[in-house]
Every structure is written in structure tokens, then in C-alpha cells.
C-alpha positions, 0 to 999 in steps of 0.5 A, a space after each residue: 108119667 114118671 121116667 128115669 133120667 141119666 142127668 150128666 155122665 157119671 155114676 148111678 147117682 146120676 139116674 134121677 126120677 122125673 115127670 115127662 109128659 106122656 108119649 103119643 104112638 106115631 104112625 106105625 107105632 104103639 103106645 105100651 103101658 110098661 110093666 117091666 123094663 130090661 136092664 142091660 150092662 151097656 146101659 150102665 156103660 153108656 150112662 158112665 160116658 162110655 162109648 160116645 163114639 158109637 152112642 149119640 146119647 147125651 145128658 139129659 136122656 132116658 136110658 133102656 131099650 127093652 120093655 114089656 107091658 100092655 098096649 094103650 093105643 095104636 098110632 096111624 096104620 097100625 092094626 087097632 087089635 094091637 090094643 089092650 094085648 101084652 107085648 114086649 118090644 126093643 125100643 131105640 131109647 126111652 125105656 125107663 118109664 112108665 109108658 113109651 112108643 115102639 115101632 110095631 116092626 119091633 113089637 111082638 106079643 107076650 103069650 098068655 102064662 109068661 109073666 111081663 117081667 119074664 118077657 122083659 128079661 128075655 127081650 134082648 137076650 132071648 133074640 141075641 142068644 138065638 142068633 149066636 146059637 144059630 151062627 154056631 151051628 152046634 153039633 151034638 158033642 161039639 166042645 162049647 166055652 161060654 165066658 159071661 156064663 152067669 150073666 143074662 145072655 150067657 145062662 140063655 147061651 149055656 141052656 141053648 147049647 146044652 140042649 143042643 148036645 154040645 158039651 158046655 164049659 161055662 166060665 163065670 166069676 163067683 160061686 153063685 154064677 158058677 151054680 146058675 150055669 150049672 143049673 142051666 145045664 153046664 157039664 163044667 164050671 170055672 173060674 176065669 183063672 182056671 180056664 183050660 189048656 184045651 181046644 174048643 170048637 166054639 167059643 161065646 165071648 160075653 166078657 171081652 178084654 184079657 178074658 175074651 183074649 184068653 178065651 180065643 187062644 182056647 179056640 181048636 183049629 176050625 173052630 168059631 169065636 164069637 166075640 159080643 160082650 164089653 162089660 169089660 169095657 172092650 171086646 177081645 183084642 184078637 189077631 185077625 191074622 192069627 185066626 186065619 192062621 188057625 183057621 178061626 171063624 171070627 164073628 163080632 158084634 153084628 151077630 147081635 145087632 139084629 135088623 127089625 125084621 130078624 129082631 121080630 122073627 127071633 123075639 117071637 120065637 123066644 117068647 113062644 119058647 119061654 112060655 113052653 119052658 124051654 128058654 129062660 134066664 135068672 132074674 136076679 134082681 128086680 126094683 121099682 122103676 125109681 130105684 134103677 140106681 141100685 140096679 146099675 150100682 149091682 151091674 158095676 159090682 159084677 155079682 149079680 146073677 143073671 139079669 136086673 130088671 126095673 118093675 113098673 107094675 106089681 102082681 096081685 091075687 085078686 076076685 071080681 065076685 064071691 065064690 069059690 077059690 077058682 075066682 082068685 086071679 093074679 092081675 097086674 096092677 099099677 105099683 102101689 105108692 105109700 102114703 103119710 105113714 105107710 111103707 111099701 113091702 116087697 112080699 116074700 111070703 104071705 100067710 093065708 088065713 080062714 078070714 081070707 077065705 070067709 071074705 072071698 066066699 061072702 060069709 061075712 057079708 063083705 059087698 064087692 065093689 070093684 076088684 077085692 084083694 086078699 091076704 092080711 099078713 105078710 113078710 118081705 122087705 121095705 122097698 118105699 118109704 112114705 112121707 114122715 116115715 122114720 126109723 125105718 130104712 130100705 131093705 128092712 126085713 119086716 113082718 106084720 098086718 096089713 089090711 088086705 092085699 098082703 097076696 101080691 109081689 107088693 103091698 102097702 102097710 102102716 109102718 107102725 104094724 110092722 116089726 123087724 123080722 127075727 133073724 132065726 125066722 124065715 120070711 115064710 116062718 114070719 108070715 105065719 105069726 102076726 095074725 096067730 099071735 096077735 089073735 092069741 094074745 087078744 084071746 087069751 087076755 079077754 079070758 084072763 088065762 093065768 097060772 093054775 087055769 086048764 085052758 081047752 082050745 078047739 083046733 089047736 093045730 091051726 096058727 091060732 091054737 098053736 100060738 095060744 097054746 104055747 102063750 098060755 104054757 108061758 103063763 103057766 097054764 095047762 092046755 088040752 087041744 083038739 085035733 086030728 090024731 096024726 098032730 098029736 105027737 107034734 102037740 105033746 111036744 109043745 106040752 099040750 094034752 091032745 084029744 081027738 074032736 067030735 062025738 064024746 069029747 067031754 069024756 076024753 077030756 082029762 079033768 074040769 076046764 076053766 077057759 075055753 078057746 075055739 078056733 074052730 067053729 064047728 058047733 063047739 060052743 054049747 059044750 064049752 059052756 057046759 064045761 066051764 059053767 059060764 059063757 064068760 069064760 068062753 071065747 070064739 074067733 070063728 062062730 059068731 052066730 053060736 056066740 050071739 046065740 049062747 052069749 059067748 063073746 066073739 073076738 075079731 080083728 087087731 092090727 097091733 106090732 107083732 112080737 114073735 115072743 118065741 112063738 113058732 107056728 110050722 108052715 104047712 105048706 108053701 104055694 107060689 103066689 099064682 097058685 093062691 086059688 090051691 092055697 085057699 083051697 087047702 085052707 078051706 079043707 083044714 086038718 093040716 098042721 100050722 099055716 098055709 103060706 104063699 111065696 111071692 119070691 118064687 114068682 119074683 125076686 127082690 
């Protein structure tokens, strides 16, 4: 199995991917197939050589103390019912790995509906926050200051303190962190340079050092000061005598160093509250296990909002039987690895096409042989390079087609099938283009559309229809298109002459038709042949049966590298990845303008 080791004390570059023997669950343990790993600032500090008087680690060692995943096997004395369950766990180390053995004393079940990556993000900060809030005994109206409020633990504290009725001042460095604290419920957000000159009933200091010392001076008589943060290198320097004089109760690291039974109780509560939406933190960075260096570098830069996690698995929309949209499910899969000439894309958006649901329904005769993925176009960033790939870099925004599997958090693509995403396109807009533009180019070329022609497009308001209309107009052709009346104003803005589809269409056309592109598949081919007088001047992408009967060309499938060519396809609706069934249902219903797009970014940030 793969692990990430600290090979020597130093910077993030000392983290190296290594192969290691698979662990075995000992007595009282479970073996966890890891899905996601919690990255703590303390991991980076220990990697640098800090705290050697407290931590016994000597290189090489595998860092990581919080994981989430699925139980693969159980050791002696452990209930066999744990096998197969999704869990989160606190471990003494070794978490940056594909598998880890954990004592059941610090393992808790993850509720259905709570993604493993969210569980990993909360497995350590959630119990710590509950412990701190419980010890603070907050009352409604209490004045609370949280330093490090834009970090993972700070954001949970802000949220819980606000829920308790406290008036929360959140101190954080950087506008993004302060905005996150505001979203978590803070009444006031400030920079450390702007700490107010007034007393607080409770201070949660997640920074330490000079910031912590300044925050201590703001605790009012009889208040409570919690010093648990060390990202600055030390906890706040506090004079106990001064605390006694002011009646301030000092609480240190012991409040977040939890005994196993306390951890388990608070972790179970964390998972339940997270599943109910009452506890959460921001995941500001999620990268694959092998890119742990980037997570550590982000922590060192002190710009990261919330939590960084490492991903060992991916999420993909799959189905196991032909049927309606209800057969689709978001499932956890092994993180895909690119082969020669391939790249892995961290998917931000994926287009939904008619081909997707036609295959899913079994309309194209595709047999089911194990779990099937869906989605053939995407936009995202490259996050892994296969052997022999040149001219590409990690983090490059790209868009294009894949054979299947675009509806996922990560997907494999041929490097040559992707283009750099134009800066003026959002990821959702880019994901709507590859299939539409490629199909439009292919069909217009096959029809020989040129200046002076009048092209009729059935279903011109769909993705392919809109792309073909724009490209045909660029060639100098006149475009007539069938569409719902509510879309006509938009189409006129593109220079298209719109007409309502249905009975009497021939009489509504403005004049002779030279070529026809059928993108609807709703029985339009016989009329189309009549209009052009030649089945060779008609092409369909949606009616293979009618094409065979009438001698019309049926055009399908290409994977050329996309070129936007100035084409824009409106995004009719953006649907979260976990609601892929709704997106398919909407696509099947039709009568929308442009393309339905799935967003994976809302599900998991990269």
C-alpha cells in the first residue's frame, strides 16, 4: 500500500510517497481502508522538527492522526459487525496511508449521508470544539473572542458559540478567513491588528504567541481564557499571577487532549451533529494523498481557510442496472490513476447529455457488466500526470471529453482530448461545450453548410443546436430553428429565426430549406427529407431508427480536442453531484435552454 513518509525533518519536500506492507488489525483493533485523511497544523510542525521534547517521532515516520474510511477487517475480540462500516478514527500516527489499524476505543461510526471527507475533516476538531465549548459554560449574551477563527477548529467554535447565544468576535488574518467566520455566525470579524480595547467573558485562543498574549489582556474580570493553539510556535505567554489577580480561569492544552472514552463520546456527538447540519467546518483544500506536500505548504503559508484533507478515494456517480434516474448513486471508488498519455482531472463541473441517460436506460443496447459510470464531458484542473505526458502541468484548468466517468470528483482523460480552459469561461460554462461544439462541427461539415445556405435545426435551444446555430451563422448561413416559444427572444439575439415545433411546422417556415440538422429525435426526419428533397441533405444525432428507414445519415461520437471558437452554450441549471438523478430527470424532460451541468466543486473543493 502507499503511505506518505517524513523522510527527514525539514520542509514539505521531505514528504515522500512510499510503498509499505499492509497493516493487520491486532486485538481490539479494526483495519480501515482510508478514504480521507485529516491534515493538522501540528503535522506540519512535527515534520519540521518542532516539539521533539513532546513528540517521540524520528524520521522516517508516517504522520497523520485522524482518518475516515471503511472497516476492512477486525482483530481478535472485536465485534464482527464493524466489518464494512464507514468509520472515523483517531490514531496515534500513520494516518497518511491507504490503510491503517485503529483501536476500537477511538473509532466511531459515520452516519449515512455524511461524506467520509467531511467526517475526516471533523474527527479531531469537532470533539475539541465540543470540549472547549462545554468547559466555557457559555450563557446567552456572553462576549466571546475567537482567535484563529478562520481555521478549522476556530470555525467550529464560532458556529457553536453563536448557536449558544454568545456575541462572537472572530479574529483572523485575511479577508477570506474573516468572511468564512462571518458565514459561521460571528457577529464581528476583525484582523489581529484591530483587537478591540474591551473585555471578553471568554477567549478561545487558537493562535498562541504574541496574538494569544494580546488576547489574554482582553479577558474581563472573572473570565475564562483557553490557550490551545500553537501555530505561532508556542501557546500564549500568560502570567498566572496576573490571571489570579483578575480572577481569570486559565485552561490549557489539556482541554483538547482527550482520553479515549471522552474522545469517543464527543466524536459520536460530532458525527451526529454534522449529519444533522449543526456542526461543520470549511474544507479549503482537498488533494490526493500523494500531494500531501501541497497541503503542508498551504498550512505554512497561513492563507488556508478551514481544513486541508488528503483524499485516498474518489466519489463517482454510478449505476448497476438499466432504468430510470433512481438507479444512479454517488459511490466511493478507488482514486483513479492515469496511465500512459493520460491525466487525472479534479472535476469541477460535468455536462449532462442525452447520451448519458439513453445509455443508462438501456436504449442503445449497452450491456451491464458491473458498476457503470456516466458523463462524457467535464471541466476541472489536472491533478495527476500519467507516464509520457508532456506540455501539461498540475493545476492547469482544462475542459474536454472522456469516454465515461465525468460525473465524479476525479476522472481520467486522454491528455490530447483536453484543452486549456479559456479564462473568460467559468468551469460550468466550459463543461457545457465539448460535446456540443464537437458534434456541431462534425454535423455541419458532413452537411457541407456554407454561406448562402438556410439550415433548419430541430431542437435549436439544446446544447448541440445552440452550438451549431452559432457556428453556421459564422459560416454565413441563415439558421431557422424549432424551439419552445419562451426561448424565441434569446434565439433572435443569436440571429436565429425561431419557429414553434409541432404540427403545421412546414407552413411556419420562412422559406426554402437547404440543409437540416435533427437534434431532437422526435419524428422530424420525414418532413426534413421532404423539405430538402434529398435525404443526403439531412443529418440526425438523435433518431438512428428513423435514419435507417429514410436513408438519412446518423452521426455519432467524436473526441477531438475542444475549441470554443467563440461559441457559448447557456447553462440552464447547475445541479450538485449528489443530485445527479435529478439532473438526468431534468435532461430527459427537455424544454430547457442550453445544458444541464453537474457541479462537483460544491460537493468537494479541490
